[in-house]
C-alpha positions as CSV (number, residue, x, y, z in Angstrom):
1,M,52.8,121.1,-49.0
2,N,54.3,118.7,-52.2
3,N,57.7,120.6,-51.7
4,T,60.5,118.9,-53.0
5,M,63.9,119.3,-52.8
6,E,67.5,117.9,-53.3
7,G,70.0,117.2,-50.8
8,K,73.2,115.4,-50.1
9,V,72.2,112.3,-46.6
10,V,75.3,113.7,-43.4
11,S,73.9,111.3,-41.1
12,V,72.7,107.8,-40.5
13,S,71.0,108.1,-37.1
14,S,68.6,105.1,-37.2
15,T,67.2,101.9,-39.4
16,S,64.0,104.7,-40.1
17,T,65.6,108.6,-39.9
18,V,68.5,110.3,-42.4
19,I,70.1,113.8,-42.1
20,V,70.3,115.4,-44.8
21,L,71.2,118.3,-45.4
22,V,69.9,120.8,-48.1
23,V,71.7,123.7,-50.1
24,H,70.1,126.7,-51.7
25,Q,72.2,128.6,-53.5
26,F,70.8,132.9,-54.8
27,R,72.5,135.8,-55.8
28,H,72.6,138.4,-52.9
29,P,69.7,141.4,-53.9
30,L,72.4,144.0,-53.5
31,Y,75.9,143.2,-54.0
32,K,75.4,140.3,-56.7
33,K,77.1,137.7,-54.8
34,A,76.7,134.3,-55.0
35,V,75.0,133.1,-50.9
36,N,74.2,129.6,-49.9
37,R,72.2,129.2,-46.8
38,M,72.4,125.4,-45.5
39,K,69.2,123.4,-43.8
40,R,69.5,120.0,-41.7
41,F,66.1,118.1,-42.6
42,A,65.2,115.2,-40.4
43,V,63.7,112.3,-43.0
44,D,61.8,108.8,-42.7
45,T,64.0,106.9,-45.6
46,G,60.3,104.2,-45.3
47,G,62.7,100.9,-45.2
48,K,65.5,102.5,-48.2
49,T,68.9,101.3,-46.7
50,L,71.5,104.1,-47.4
51,A,74.3,105.7,-46.9
52,V,76.5,109.0,-45.9
53,G,77.2,110.4,-48.9
54,D,74.0,109.9,-50.9
55,V,72.1,112.3,-53.1
56,V,68.4,111.9,-52.1
57,R,65.1,114.3,-53.2
58,I,62.4,114.6,-50.3
59,V,59.0,115.5,-50.7
60,E,57.4,117.8,-47.6
61,T,54.5,114.9,-45.9
62,R,52.4,115.1,-42.8
63,P,53.9,115.6,-39.4
64,I,56.3,111.7,-38.6
65,S,57.1,112.6,-35.5
66,R,58.7,115.9,-33.5
67,H,61.0,116.8,-35.6
68,K,60.4,114.3,-39.2
69,H,58.1,115.9,-42.4
70,F,59.7,114.9,-44.6
71,K,59.8,111.1,-46.6
72,V,62.3,110.4,-49.6
73,L,61.5,109.7,-53.2
């Protein structure tokens, strides 16, 4: 449950929520090419002021709302 990831803030939708883009890079098992997988997470800021482009570390937590399951560390 304590899954931590690092990503970049791509949207500041409200005072308590930001959208963080997390890029997972891995090597393709057959072709050995580097492949990027991207996922966007709705993250609770916890009162911190963040701007677009900030690099943040997020941690998995209990469900805060319908889409928010992460907090900024």
